PDB file of N, H, CA, C and O in Angstrom:
ATOM      1  N   MET A   1     144.573 107.493  90.872  1.00  0.00           N
ATOM      2  CA  MET A   1     144.060 107.719  91.951  1.00  0.00           C
ATOM      3  C   MET A   1     143.951 106.293  92.687  1.00  0.00           C
ATOM      4  O   MET A   1     143.555 105.340  92.016  1.00  0.00           O
ATOM      5  N   THR A   2     144.207 106.151  93.722  1.00  0.00           N
ATOM      6  H   THR A   2     144.529 106.925  94.267  1.00  0.00           H
ATOM      7  CA  THR A   2     144.152 104.711  94.431  1.00  0.00           C
ATOM      8  C   THR A   2     143.051 104.740  95.566  1.00  0.00           C
ATOM      9  O   THR A   2     142.577 105.794  95.990  1.00  0.00           O
ATOM     10  N   ASP A   3     142.687 103.487  96.018  1.00  0.00           N
ATOM     11  H   ASP A   3     143.072 102.630  95.674  1.00  0.00           H
ATOM     12  CA  ASP A   3     141.520 103.566  96.827  1.00  0.00           C
ATOM     13  C   ASP A   3     142.180 103.276  98.389  1.00  0.00           C
ATOM     14  O   ASP A   3     141.510 102.739  99.270  1.00  0.00           O
ATOM     15  N   ASP A   4     143.510 103.688  98.575  1.00  0.00           N
ATOM     16  H   ASP A   4     144.055 104.124  97.859  1.00  0.00           H
ATOM     17  CA  ASP A   4     144.066 103.539  99.782  1.00  0.00           C
ATOM     18  C   ASP A   4     143.499 104.514 100.657  1.00  0.00           C
ATOM     19  O   ASP A   4     143.408 105.696 100.325  1.00  0.00           O
ATOM     20  N   VAL A   5     143.085 104.042 101.841  1.00  0.00           N
ATOM     21  H   VAL A   5     143.159 103.081 102.110  1.00  0.00           H
ATOM     22  CA  VAL A   5     142.656 104.869 102.868  1.00  0.00           C
ATOM     23  C   VAL A   5     143.469 104.767 104.317  1.00  0.00           C
ATOM     24  O   VAL A   5     143.699 103.690 104.866  1.00  0.00           O
ATOM     25  N   ASP A   6     143.810 105.883 104.776  1.00  0.00           N
ATOM     26  H   ASP A   6     143.623 106.758 104.330  1.00  0.00           H
ATOM     27  CA  ASP A   6     144.535 105.996 106.018  1.00  0.00           C
ATOM     28  C   ASP A   6     143.665 105.820 107.226  1.00  0.00           C
ATOM     29  O   ASP A   6     142.995 106.760 107.653  1.00  0.00           O
ATOM     30  N   ASP A   7     143.661 104.635 107.787  1.00  0.00           N
ATOM     31  H   ASP A   7     144.205 103.871 107.441  1.00  0.00           H
ATOM     32  CA  ASP A   7     142.903 104.370 108.917  1.00  0.00           C
ATOM     33  C   ASP A   7     143.504 104.505 110.319  1.00  0.00           C
ATOM     34  O   ASP A   7     143.026 104.131 111.390  1.00  0.00           O
ATOM     35  N   SER A   8     144.711 105.152 110.054  1.00  0.00           N
ATOM     36  H   SER A   8     145.099 105.456 109.184  1.00  0.00           H
ATOM     37  CA  SER A   8     145.481 105.400 111.312  1.00  0.00           C
ATOM     38  C   SER A   8     145.224 106.698 112.026  1.00  0.00           C
ATOM     39  O   SER A   8     145.763 106.955 113.103  1.00  0.00           O
ATOM     40  N   ALA A   9     144.392 107.516 111.411  1.00  0.00           N
ATOM     41  H   ALA A   9     143.955 107.308 110.536  1.00  0.00           H
ATOM     42  CA  ALA A   9     144.097 108.775 111.908  1.00  0.00           C
ATOM     43  C   ALA A   9     143.215 108.520 113.488  1.00  0.00           C
ATOM     44  O   ALA A   9     142.566 107.494 113.692  1.00  0.00           O
ATOM     45  N   PRO A  10     143.303 109.296 114.191  1.00  0.00           N
ATOM     46  CA  PRO A  10     142.473 109.326 115.511  1.00  0.00           C
ATOM     47  C   PRO A  10     140.942 109.030 115.224  1.00  0.00           C
ATOM     48  O   PRO A  10     140.373 109.429 114.208  1.00  0.00           O
ATOM     49  N   ASP A  11     140.442 108.419 116.049  1.00  0.00           N
ATOM     50  H   ASP A  11     140.904 108.095 116.874  1.00  0.00           H
ATOM     51  CA  ASP A  11     138.836 108.056 115.983  1.00  0.00           C
ATOM     52  C   ASP A  11     138.057 109.318 115.761  1.00  0.00           C
ATOM     53  O   ASP A  11     137.206 109.367 114.872  1.00  0.00           O
ATOM     54  N   ASP A  12     138.299 110.263 116.479  1.00  0.00           N
ATOM     55  H   ASP A  12     138.990 110.224 117.200  1.00  0.00           H
ATOM     56  CA  ASP A  12     137.711 111.600 116.366  1.00  0.00           C
ATOM     57  C   ASP A  12     137.654 112.283 115.070  1.00  0.00           C
ATOM     58  O   ASP A  12     136.710 112.930 114.617  1.00  0.00           O
ATOM     59  N   ALA A  13     138.855 112.035 114.511  1.00  0.00           N
ATOM     60  H   ALA A  13     139.621 111.509 114.879  1.00  0.00           H
ATOM     61  CA  ALA A  13     138.972 112.534 113.040  1.00  0.00           C
ATOM     62  C   ALA A  13     138.208 111.822 111.896  1.00  0.00           C
ATOM     63  O   ALA A  13     138.060 112.285 110.765  1.00  0.00           O
ATOM     64  N   ASN A  14     137.763 110.683 112.327  1.00  0.00           N
ATOM     65  H   ASN A  14     137.883 110.307 113.246  1.00  0.00           H
ATOM     66  CA  ASN A  14     137.053 109.890 111.386  1.00  0.00           C
ATOM     67  C   ASN A  14     135.345 109.975 111.942  1.00  0.00           C
ATOM     68  O   ASN A  14     134.403 109.610 111.238  1.00  0.00           O
ATOM     69  N   ALA A  15     135.228 110.437 113.104  1.00  0.00           N
ATOM     70  H   ALA A  15     135.993 110.733 113.676  1.00  0.00           H
ATOM     71  CA  ALA A  15     133.679 110.545 113.499  1.00  0.00           C
ATOM     72  C   ALA A  15     132.980 111.163 112.681  1.00  0.00           C
ATOM     73  O   ALA A  15     133.447 112.077 112.001  1.00  0.00           O
ATOM     74  N   VAL A  16     131.666 110.745 112.601  1.00  0.00           N
ATOM     75  H   VAL A  16     131.287 110.003 113.153  1.00  0.00           H
ATOM     76  CA  VAL A  16     130.444 111.465 111.740  1.00  0.00           C
ATOM     77  C   VAL A  16     129.754 112.143 112.643  1.00  0.00           C
ATOM     78  O   VAL A  16     129.607 111.663 113.768  1.00  0.00           O
ATOM     79  N   ASP A  17     129.270 113.246 112.340  1.00  0.00           N
ATOM     80  H   ASP A  17     129.389 113.635 111.426  1.00  0.00           H
ATOM     81  CA  ASP A  17     128.345 114.240 113.189  1.00  0.00           C
ATOM     82  C   ASP A  17     127.169 113.583 113.384  1.00  0.00           C
ATOM     83  O   ASP A  17     126.516 113.175 112.424  1.00  0.00           O
ATOM     84  N   PRO A  18     126.755 113.405 114.716  1.00  0.00           N
ATOM     85  CA  PRO A  18     125.527 112.699 114.928  1.00  0.00           C
ATOM     86  C   PRO A  18     124.286 113.346 114.338  1.00  0.00           C
ATOM     87  O   PRO A  18     123.288 112.656 114.134  1.00  0.00           O
ATOM     88  N   LYS A  19     124.308 114.662 114.053  1.00  0.00           N
ATOM     89  H   LYS A  19     125.120 115.223 114.219  1.00  0.00           H
ATOM     90  CA  LYS A  19     123.089 115.374 113.319  1.00  0.00           C
ATOM     91  C   LYS A  19     123.031 114.976 112.021  1.00  0.00           C
ATOM     92  O   LYS A  19     121.942 114.911 111.450  1.00  0.00           O
ATOM     93  N   LEU A  20     124.206 114.658 111.391  1.00  0.00           N
ATOM     94  H   LEU A  20     125.090 114.711 111.855  1.00  0.00           H
ATOM     95  CA  LEU A  20     124.135 114.219 109.931  1.00  0.00           C
ATOM     96  C   LEU A  20     123.683 112.843 109.987  1.00  0.00           C
ATOM     97  O   LEU A  20     122.953 112.529 109.048  1.00  0.00           O
ATOM     98  N   LEU A  21     123.916 111.975 110.810  1.00  0.00           N
ATOM     99  H   LEU A  21     124.509 112.230 111.573  1.00  0.00           H
ATOM    100  CA  LEU A  21     123.444 110.558 110.744  1.00  0.00           C
ATOM    101  C   LEU A  21     121.853 110.677 110.927  1.00  0.00           C
ATOM    102  O   LEU A  21     121.136 109.909 110.284  1.00  0.00           O
ATOM    103  N   GLU A  22     121.315 111.583 111.753  1.00  0.00           N
ATOM    104  H   GLU A  22     121.897 112.206 112.275  1.00  0.00           H
ATOM    105  CA  GLU A  22     119.931 111.667 111.897  1.00  0.00           C
ATOM    106  C   GLU A  22     119.190 111.802 110.486  1.00  0.00           C
ATOM    107  O   GLU A  22     118.150 111.242 110.138  1.00  0.00           O
ATOM    108  N   LEU A  23     120.072 112.777 109.694  1.00  0.00           N
ATOM    109  H   LEU A  23     120.916 113.231 109.977  1.00  0.00           H
ATOM    110  CA  LEU A  23     119.392 113.072 108.234  1.00  0.00           C
ATOM    111  C   LEU A  23     119.552 112.235 107.208  1.00  0.00           C
ATOM    112  O   LEU A  23     118.800 112.343 106.239  1.00  0.00           O
ATOM    113  N   LEU A  24     120.613 111.203 107.238  1.00  0.00           N
ATOM    114  H   LEU A  24     121.225 111.116 108.025  1.00  0.00           H
ATOM    115  CA  LEU A  24     120.900 110.336 106.163  1.00  0.00           C
ATOM    116  C   LEU A  24     119.736 109.329 106.128  1.00  0.00           C
ATOM    117  O   LEU A  24     119.219 108.974 107.187  1.00  0.00           O
ATOM    118  N   VAL A  25     119.359 108.911 105.081  1.00  0.00           N
ATOM    119  H   VAL A  25     119.779 109.199 104.221  1.00  0.00           H
ATOM    120  CA  VAL A  25     118.641 107.648 104.535  1.00  0.00           C
ATOM    121  C   VAL A  25     119.382 106.884 103.629  1.00  0.00           C
ATOM    122  O   VAL A  25     120.328 107.405 103.037  1.00  0.00           O
ATOM    123  N   CYS A  26     119.032 105.553 103.418  1.00  0.00           N
ATOM    124  H   CYS A  26     118.264 105.130 103.898  1.00  0.00           H
ATOM    125  CA  CYS A  26     119.517 104.977 102.327  1.00  0.00           C
ATOM    126  C   CYS A  26     119.176 105.495 100.966  1.00  0.00           C
ATOM    127  O   CYS A  26     118.001 105.722 100.677  1.00  0.00           O
ATOM    128  N   PRO A  27     120.197 105.703 100.076  1.00  0.00           N
ATOM    129  CA  PRO A  27     119.834 106.389  98.925  1.00  0.00           C
ATOM    130  C   PRO A  27     118.910 105.507  97.809  1.00  0.00           C
ATOM    131  O   PRO A  27     118.336 105.945  96.811  1.00  0.00           O
ATOM    132  N   LEU A  28     118.960 104.174  98.295  1.00  0.00           N
ATOM    133  H   LEU A  28     119.426 103.818  99.105  1.00  0.00           H
ATOM    134  CA  LEU A  28     118.167 103.327  97.324  1.00  0.00           C
ATOM    135  C   LEU A  28     116.759 103.153  97.701  1.00  0.00           C
ATOM    136  O   LEU A  28     115.814 103.137  96.911  1.00  0.00           O
ATOM    137  N   THR A  29     116.697 103.014  99.061  1.00  0.00           N
ATOM    138  H   THR A  29     117.464 103.027  99.703  1.00  0.00           H
ATOM    139  CA  THR A  29     115.146 102.684  99.698  1.00  0.00           C
ATOM    140  C   THR A  29     114.616 103.915 100.380  1.00  0.00           C
ATOM    141  O   THR A  29     113.404 104.068 100.532  1.00  0.00           O
ATOM    142  N   LYS A  30     115.387 104.684 100.740  1.00  0.00           N
ATOM    143  H   LYS A  30     116.371 104.560 100.616  1.00  0.00           H
ATOM    144  CA  LYS A  30     114.927 106.065 101.423  1.00  0.00           C
ATOM    145  C   LYS A  30     114.675 105.528 102.847  1.00  0.00           C
ATOM    146  O   LYS A  30     113.806 106.173 103.432  1.00  0.00           O
ATOM    147  N   THR A  31     115.132 104.661 103.453  1.00  0.00           N
ATOM    148  H   THR A  31     115.838 104.136 102.977  1.00  0.00           H
ATOM    149  CA  THR A  31     114.770 103.962 104.695  1.00  0.00           C
ATOM    150  C   THR A  31     115.986 104.405 105.604  1.00  0.00           C
ATOM    151  O   THR A  31     117.063 104.852 105.210  1.00  0.00           O
ATOM    152  N   ARG A  32     115.544 104.166 107.019  1.00  0.00           N
ATOM    153  H   ARG A  32     114.668 103.803 107.339  1.00  0.00           H
ATOM    154  CA  ARG A  32     116.663 104.687 108.170  1.00  0.00           C
ATOM    155  C   ARG A  32     117.704 103.549 107.846  1.00  0.00           C
ATOM    156  O   ARG A  32     117.495 102.422 107.396  1.00  0.00           O
ATOM    157  N   LEU A  33     119.062 104.253 108.258  1.00  0.00           N
ATOM    158  H   LEU A  33     119.233 105.168 108.624  1.00  0.00           H
ATOM    159  CA  LEU A  33     120.184 103.528 108.285  1.00  0.00           C
ATOM    160  C   LEU A  33     120.703 103.242 109.879  1.00  0.00           C
ATOM    161  O   LEU A  33     120.309 103.977 110.785  1.00  0.00           O
ATOM    162  N   VAL A  34     121.454 102.317 110.088  1.00  0.00           N
ATOM    163  H   VAL A  34     121.774 101.720 109.352  1.00  0.00           H
ATOM    164  CA  VAL A  34     121.975 101.978 111.349  1.00  0.00           C
ATOM    165  C   VAL A  34     123.371 102.163 111.284  1.00  0.00           C
ATOM    166  O   VAL A  34     123.981 101.633 110.356  1.00  0.00           O
ATOM    167  N   TYR A  35     124.063 102.937 112.255  1.00  0.00           N
ATOM    168  H   TYR A  35     123.567 103.367 113.009  1.00  0.00           H
ATOM    169  CA  TYR A  35     125.296 103.357 112.295  1.00  0.00           C
ATOM    170  C   TYR A  35     126.073 102.209 112.887  1.00  0.00           C
ATOM    171  O   TYR A  35     125.592 101.852 113.963  1.00  0.00           O
ATOM    172  N   ASP A  36     127.140 101.520 112.503  1.00  0.00           N
ATOM    173  H   ASP A  36     127.531 101.810 111.629  1.00  0.00           H
ATOM    174  CA  ASP A  36     128.097 100.578 112.991  1.00  0.00           C
ATOM    175  C   ASP A  36     129.383 101.411 113.301  1.00  0.00           C
ATOM    176  O   ASP A  36     130.239 101.443 112.417  1.00  0.00           O
ATOM    177  N   ALA A  37     129.571 101.984 114.288  1.00  0.00           N
ATOM    178  H   ALA A  37     128.875 101.958 115.006  1.00  0.00           H
ATOM    179  CA  ALA A  37     130.825 102.626 114.582  1.00  0.00           C
ATOM    180  C   ALA A  37     132.194 101.773 114.657  1.00  0.00           C
ATOM    181  O   ALA A  37     133.301 102.248 114.403  1.00  0.00           O
ATOM    182  N   SER A  38     131.961 100.516 115.023  1.00  0.00           N
ATOM    183  H   SER A  38     131.062 100.131 115.229  1.00  0.00           H
ATOM    184  CA  SER A  38     133.181  99.378 114.983  1.00  0.00           C
ATOM    185  C   SER A  38     133.599  99.374 113.522  1.00  0.00           C
ATOM    186  O   SER A  38     134.788  99.522 113.240  1.00  0.00           O
ATOM    187  N   LYS A  39     132.773  99.228 112.680  1.00  0.00           N
ATOM    188  H   LYS A  39     131.807  99.107 112.910  1.00  0.00           H
ATOM    189  CA  LYS A  39     133.223  99.025 111.187  1.00  0.00           C
ATOM    190  C   LYS A  39     133.107 100.203 110.359  1.00  0.00           C
ATOM    191  O   LYS A  39     133.261 100.069 109.145  1.00  0.00           O
ATOM    192  N   ARG A  40     132.823 101.489 110.915  1.00  0.00           N
ATOM    193  H   ARG A  40     132.698 101.597 111.901  1.00  0.00           H
ATOM    194  CA  ARG A  40     132.700 102.737 110.272  1.00  0.00           C
ATOM    195  C   ARG A  40     131.877 102.366 108.959  1.00  0.00           C
ATOM    196  O   ARG A  40     132.344 102.353 107.820  1.00  0.00           O
ATOM    197  N   GLU A  41     130.389 102.027 109.375  1.00  0.00           N
ATOM    198  H   GLU A  41     130.010 102.037 110.300  1.00  0.00           H
ATOM    199  CA  GLU A  41     129.599 101.810 108.065  1.00  0.00           C
ATOM    200  C   GLU A  41     128.210 102.210 108.655  1.00  0.00           C
ATOM    201  O   GLU A  41     127.824 102.128 109.821  1.00  0.00           O
ATOM    202  N   LEU A  42     127.564 102.661 107.548  1.00  0.00           N
ATOM    203  H   LEU A  42     127.878 102.727 106.601  1.00  0.00           H
ATOM    204  CA  LEU A  42     125.965 102.970 107.617  1.00  0.00           C
ATOM    205  C   LEU A  42     125.475 101.690 107.021  1.00  0.00           C
ATOM    206  O   LEU A  42     125.897 101.303 105.931  1.00  0.00           O
ATOM    207  N   LEU A  43     124.452 100.921 107.827  1.00  0.00           N
ATOM    208  H   LEU A  43     124.109 101.235 108.712  1.00  0.00           H
ATOM    209  CA  LEU A  43     123.834  99.709 107.294  1.00  0.00           C
ATOM    210  C   LEU A  43     122.384  99.963 106.848  1.00  0.00           C
ATOM    211  O   LEU A  43     121.594 100.652 107.493  1.00  0.00           O
ATOM    212  N   SER A  44     122.140  99.426 105.837  1.00  0.00           N
ATOM    213  H   SER A  44     122.782  98.867 105.313  1.00  0.00           H
ATOM    214  CA  SER A  44     120.789  99.600 105.211  1.00  0.00           C
ATOM    215  C   SER A  44     120.066  98.048 105.178  1.00  0.00           C
ATOM    216  O   SER A  44     120.290  97.198 104.316  1.00  0.00           O
ATOM    217  N   LYS A  45     119.258  97.923 106.194  1.00  0.00           N
ATOM    218  H   LYS A  45     119.075  98.614 106.893  1.00  0.00           H
ATOM    219  CA  LYS A  45     118.668  96.605 106.089  1.00  0.00           C
ATOM    220  C   LYS A  45     117.710  96.280 104.990  1.00  0.00           C
ATOM    221  O   LYS A  45     117.633  95.118 104.591  1.00  0.00           O
ATOM    222  N   ALA A  46     116.957  97.253 104.462  1.00  0.00           N
ATOM    223  H   ALA A  46     117.020  98.197 104.786  1.00  0.00           H
ATOM    224  CA  ALA A  46     115.934  97.297 103.402  1.00  0.00           C
ATOM    225  C   ALA A  46     116.855  97.047 102.189  1.00  0.00           C
ATOM    226  O   ALA A  46     116.517  96.113 101.462  1.00  0.00           O
ATOM    227  N   ALA A  47     117.916  97.703 101.874  1.00  0.00           N
ATOM    228  H   ALA A  47     118.190  98.462 102.465  1.00  0.00           H
ATOM    229  CA  ALA A  47     118.815  97.246 100.719  1.00  0.00           C
ATOM    230  C   ALA A  47     119.685  96.224 100.793  1.00  0.00           C
ATOM    231  O   ALA A  47     120.126  95.681  99.781  1.00  0.00           O
ATOM    232  N   GLY A  48     120.033  95.846 102.092  1.00  0.00           N
ATOM    233  H   GLY A  48     119.674  96.288 102.915  1.00  0.00           H
ATOM    234  CA  GLY A  48     120.884  94.761 102.259  1.00  0.00           C
ATOM    235  C   GLY A  48     122.295  95.080 101.999  1.00  0.00           C
ATOM    236  O   GLY A  48     123.030  94.220 101.513  1.00  0.00           O
ATOM    237  N   LEU A  49     122.817  96.510 102.353  1.00  0.00           N
ATOM    238  H   LEU A  49     122.219  97.208 102.748  1.00  0.00           H
ATOM    239  CA  LEU A  49     123.997  97.148 102.013  1.00  0.00           C
ATOM    240  C   LEU A  49     124.640  97.842 103.185  1.00  0.00           C
ATOM    241  O   LEU A  49     123.973  98.357 104.081  1.00  0.00           O
ATOM    242  N   ALA A  50     125.916  97.840 103.152  1.00  0.00           N
ATOM    243  H   ALA A  50     126.458  97.421 102.424  1.00  0.00           H
ATOM    244  CA  ALA A  50     126.662  98.716 104.180  1.00  0.00           C
ATOM    245  C   ALA A  50     127.652  99.817 103.295  1.00  0.00           C
ATOM    246  O   ALA A  50     128.568  99.615 102.497  1.00  0.00           O
ATOM    247  N   PHE A  51     127.120 100.886 103.742  1.00  0.00           N
ATOM    248  H   PHE A  51     126.376 101.051 104.390  1.00  0.00           H
ATOM    249  CA  PHE A  51     127.795 102.075 103.055  1.00  0.00           C
ATOM    250  C   PHE A  51     129.239 102.573 103.841  1.00  0.00           C
ATOM    251  O   PHE A  51     129.088 102.971 104.997  1.00  0.00           O
ATOM    252  N   PRO A  52     130.282 102.574 103.418  1.00  0.00           N
ATOM    253  CA  PRO A  52     131.495 102.859 104.249  1.00  0.00           C
ATOM    254  C   PRO A  52     131.528 104.345 104.623  1.00  0.00           C
ATOM    255  O   PRO A  52     130.872 105.166 103.980  1.00  0.00           O
ATOM    256  N   ILE A  53     132.198 104.644 105.536  1.00  0.00           N
ATOM    257  H   ILE A  53     132.731 103.978 106.058  1.00  0.00           H
ATOM    258  CA  ILE A  53     132.475 105.859 106.094  1.00  0.00           C
ATOM    259  C   ILE A  53     133.900 106.194 106.120  1.00  0.00           C
ATOM    260  O   ILE A  53     134.670 105.556 106.837  1.00  0.00           O
ATOM    261  N   ARG A  54     134.324 107.232 105.322  1.00  0.00           N
ATOM    262  H   ARG A  54     133.698 107.750 104.740  1.00  0.00           H
ATOM    263  CA  ARG A  54     135.856 107.160 105.038  1.00  0.00           C
ATOM    264  C   ARG A  54     136.250 108.653 105.490  1.00  0.00           C
ATOM    265  O   ARG A  54     135.692 109.626 104.982  1.00  0.00           O
ATOM    266  N   ASN A  55     137.126 108.762 106.356  1.00  0.00           N
ATOM    267  H   ASN A  55     137.580 107.972 106.769  1.00  0.00           H
ATOM    268  CA  ASN A  55     137.768 110.057 107.012  1.00  0.00           C
ATOM    269  C   ASN A  55     136.467 111.081 107.485  1.00  0.00           C
ATOM    270  O   ASN A  55     136.508 112.311 107.486  1.00  0.00           O
ATOM    271  N   GLY A  56     135.306 110.225 107.883  1.00  0.00           N
ATOM    272  H   GLY A  56     135.273 109.225 107.882  1.00  0.00           H
ATOM    273  CA  GLY A  56     134.195 111.179 108.721  1.00  0.00           C
ATOM    274  C   GLY A  56     133.091 111.418 107.308  1.00  0.00           C
ATOM    275  O   GLY A  56     132.087 112.120 107.426  1.00  0.00           O
ATOM    276  N   VAL A  57     133.394 110.836 106.207  1.00  0.00           N
ATOM    277  H   VAL A  57     134.209 110.266 106.111  1.00  0.00           H
ATOM    278  CA  VAL A  57     132.418 111.199 105.135  1.00  0.00           C
ATOM    279  C   VAL A  57     131.767 109.929 104.658  1.00  0.00           C
ATOM    280  O   VAL A  57     132.449 109.103 104.051  1.00  0.00           O
ATOM    281  N   PRO A  58     130.565 109.734 104.880  1.00  0.00           N
ATOM    282  CA  PRO A  58     129.745 108.469 104.359  1.00  0.00           C
ATOM    283  C   PRO A  58     129.686 108.508 102.908  1.00  0.00           C
ATOM    284  O   PRO A  58     129.205 109.507 102.374  1.00  0.00           O
ATOM    285  N   LEU A  59     130.134 107.503 102.177  1.00  0.00           N
ATOM    286  H   LEU A  59     130.525 106.692 102.611  1.00  0.00           H
ATOM    287  CA  LEU A  59     130.029 107.276 100.805  1.00  0.00           C
ATOM    288  C   LEU A  59     128.751 106.635 100.531  1.00  0.00           C
ATOM    289  O   LEU A  59     128.574 105.458 100.845  1.00  0.00           O
ATOM    290  N   MET A  60     127.875 107.312  99.984  1.00  0.00           N
ATOM    291  H   MET A  60     128.018 108.268  99.729  1.00  0.00           H
ATOM    292  CA  MET A  60     126.474 106.896  99.924  1.00  0.00           C
ATOM    293  C   MET A  60     125.967 106.557  98.540  1.00  0.00           C
ATOM    294  O   MET A  60     124.872 106.862  98.068  1.00  0.00           O
ATOM    295  N   ILE A  61     127.179 105.711  97.829  1.00  0.00           N
ATOM    296  H   ILE A  61     128.068 105.463  98.212  1.00  0.00           H
ATOM    297  CA  ILE A  61     126.828 105.269  96.414  1.00  0.00           C
ATOM    298  C   ILE A  61     126.819 103.913  96.453  1.00  0.00           C
ATOM    299  O   ILE A  61     127.648 103.254  97.080  1.00  0.00           O
ATOM    300  N   GLU A  62     125.837 103.414  95.753  1.00  0.00           N
ATOM    301  H   GLU A  62     125.163 103.949  95.243  1.00  0.00           H
ATOM    302  CA  GLU A  62     125.978 101.776  95.497  1.00  0.00           C
ATOM    303  C   GLU A  62     127.063 101.146  95.288  1.00  0.00           C
ATOM    304  O   GLU A  62     127.330 100.107  95.891  1.00  0.00           O
ATOM    305  N   ASP A  63     127.920 101.740  94.316  1.00  0.00           N
ATOM    306  H   ASP A  63     127.703 102.584  93.826  1.00  0.00           H
ATOM    307  CA  ASP A  63     129.103 101.034  93.887  1.00  0.00           C
ATOM    308  C   ASP A  63     130.242 101.033  95.216  1.00  0.00           C
ATOM    309  O   ASP A  63     131.178 100.234  95.184  1.00  0.00           O
ATOM    310  N   ALA A  64     130.113 101.782  96.119  1.00  0.00           N
ATOM    311  H   ALA A  64     129.352 102.431  96.144  1.00  0.00           H
ATOM    312  CA  ALA A  64     131.153 101.980  97.333  1.00  0.00           C
ATOM    313  C   ALA A  64     130.463 100.973  98.314  1.00  0.00           C
ATOM    314  O   ALA A  64     131.164 100.623  99.264  1.00  0.00           O
ATOM    315  N   ALA A  65     129.277 100.484  98.238  1.00  0.00           N
ATOM    316  H   ALA A  65     128.708 100.768  97.467  1.00  0.00           H
ATOM    317  CA  ALA A  65     128.782  99.580  99.390  1.00  0.00           C
ATOM    318  C   ALA A  65     129.236  98.190  99.299  1.00  0.00           C
ATOM    319  O   ALA A  65     129.712  97.774  98.243  1.00  0.00           O
ATOM    320  N   ARG A  66     129.125  97.457 100.313  1.00  0.00           N
ATOM    321  H   ARG A  66     128.738  97.795 101.171  1.00  0.00           H
ATOM    322  CA  ARG A  66     129.261  96.088 100.515  1.00  0.00           C
ATOM    323  C   ARG A  66     128.108  95.292 100.624  1.00  0.00           C
ATOM    324  O   ARG A  66     127.252  95.823 101.331  1.00  0.00           O
ATOM    325  N   LYS A  67     127.817  94.270 100.191  1.00  0.00           N
ATOM    326  H   LYS A  67     128.513  93.839  99.616  1.00  0.00           H
ATOM    327  CA  LYS A  67     126.481  93.466 100.289  1.00  0.00           C
ATOM    328  C   LYS A  67     126.521  93.090 102.061  1.00  0.00           C
ATOM    329  O   LYS A  67     127.556  92.561 102.466  1.00  0.00           O
ATOM    330  N   LEU A  68     125.705  93.293 102.798  1.00  0.00           N
ATOM    331  H   LEU A  68     124.864  93.723 102.469  1.00  0.00           H
ATOM    332  CA  LEU A  68     125.467  92.589 103.988  1.00  0.00           C
ATOM    333  C   LEU A  68     125.235  91.077 104.110  1.00  0.00           C
ATOM    334  O   LEU A  68     124.443  90.431 103.424  1.00  0.00           O
ATOM    335  N   THR A  69     126.097  90.561 105.155  1.00  0.00           N
ATOM    336  H   THR A  69     126.741  91.085 105.712  1.00  0.00           H
ATOM    337  CA  THR A  69     126.018  89.040 105.196  1.00  0.00           C
ATOM    338  C   THR A  69     124.873  88.612 105.980  1.00  0.00           C
ATOM    339  O   THR A  69     124.267  89.552 106.493  1.00  0.00           O
ATOM    340  N   ASP A  70     124.418  87.481 106.210  1.00  0.00           N
ATOM    341  H   ASP A  70     124.910  86.717 105.793  1.00  0.00           H
ATOM    342  CA  ASP A  70     123.416  87.112 106.866  1.00  0.00           C
ATOM    343  C   ASP A  70     123.618  87.396 108.362  1.00  0.00           C
ATOM    344  O   ASP A  70     122.677  87.717 109.089  1.00  0.00           O
ATOM    345  N   GLU A  71     124.855  87.269 108.782  1.00  0.00           N
ATOM    346  H   GLU A  71     125.619  87.008 108.192  1.00  0.00           H
ATOM    347  CA  GLU A  71     125.118  87.558 110.223  1.00  0.00           C
ATOM    348  C   GLU A  71     124.878  89.147 110.621  1.00  0.00           C
ATOM    349  O   GLU A  71     124.451  89.580 111.692  1.00  0.00           O
ATOM    350  N   ASP A  72     125.286  89.906 109.417  1.00  0.00           N
ATOM    351  H   ASP A  72     125.633  89.554 108.547  1.00  0.00           H
ATOM    352  CA  ASP A  72     124.853  91.524 109.527  1.00  0.00           C
ATOM    353  C   ASP A  72     123.621  91.673 109.806  1.00  0.00           C
ATOM    354  O   ASP A  72     123.245  92.402 110.723  1.00  0.00           O
ATOM    355  N   LEU A  73     122.747  90.926 108.966  1.00  0.00           N
ATOM    356  H   LEU A  73     123.053  90.334 108.221  1.00  0.00           H
ATOM    357  CA  LEU A  73     121.293  91.162 109.022  1.00  0.00           C
ATOM    358  C   LEU A  73     120.659  90.598 110.211  1.00  0.00           C
ATOM    359  O   LEU A  73     119.621  91.131 110.603  1.00  0.00           O
ATOM    360  N   ARG A  74     121.095  89.680 110.786  1.00  0.00           N
ATOM    361  H   ARG A  74     121.938  89.247 110.468  1.00  0.00           H
ATOM    362  CA  ARG A  74     120.548  89.112 111.923  1.00  0.00           C
ATOM    363  C   ARG A  74     120.787  90.106 113.096  1.00  0.00           C
ATOM    364  O   ARG A  74     119.914  90.242 113.953  1.00  0.00           O
ATOM    365  N   ARG A  75     121.945  90.797 113.151  1.00  0.00           N
ATOM    366  H   ARG A  75     122.655  90.687 112.455  1.00  0.00           H
ATOM    367  CA  ARG A  75     122.345  91.788 114.357  1.00  0.00           C
ATOM    368  C   ARG A  75     121.624  93.138 114.097  1.00  0.00           C
ATOM    369  O   ARG A  75     121.811  93.989 114.967  1.00  0.00           O
ATOM    370  N   LEU A  76     120.858  93.471 113.084  1.00  0.00           N
ATOM    371  H   LEU A  76     120.706  92.780 112.378  1.00  0.00           H
ATOM    372  CA  LEU A  76     120.145  94.634 112.766  1.00  0.00           C
ATOM    373  C   LEU A  76     118.739  94.499 113.655  1.00  0.00           C
ATOM    374  O   LEU A  76     117.883  95.381 113.594  1.00  0.00           O
TER     375      LEU A  76
END
């Protein structure tokens, strides 16, 4: 199995349902997430992590997340 992701799909195919975004919280801290549409990520300021969204599906596991940079945190 590879981690290759086809990001060439139309944006609407990768869109996340807004109702789903209202329900999701950080799996580690149970706090609110911020949606970054340009990077296709859900950001947790409390955990300092960015959870990726692949093919419209948020990957809400710590191993899939990237650590937020100082710049990311300033923008939140």
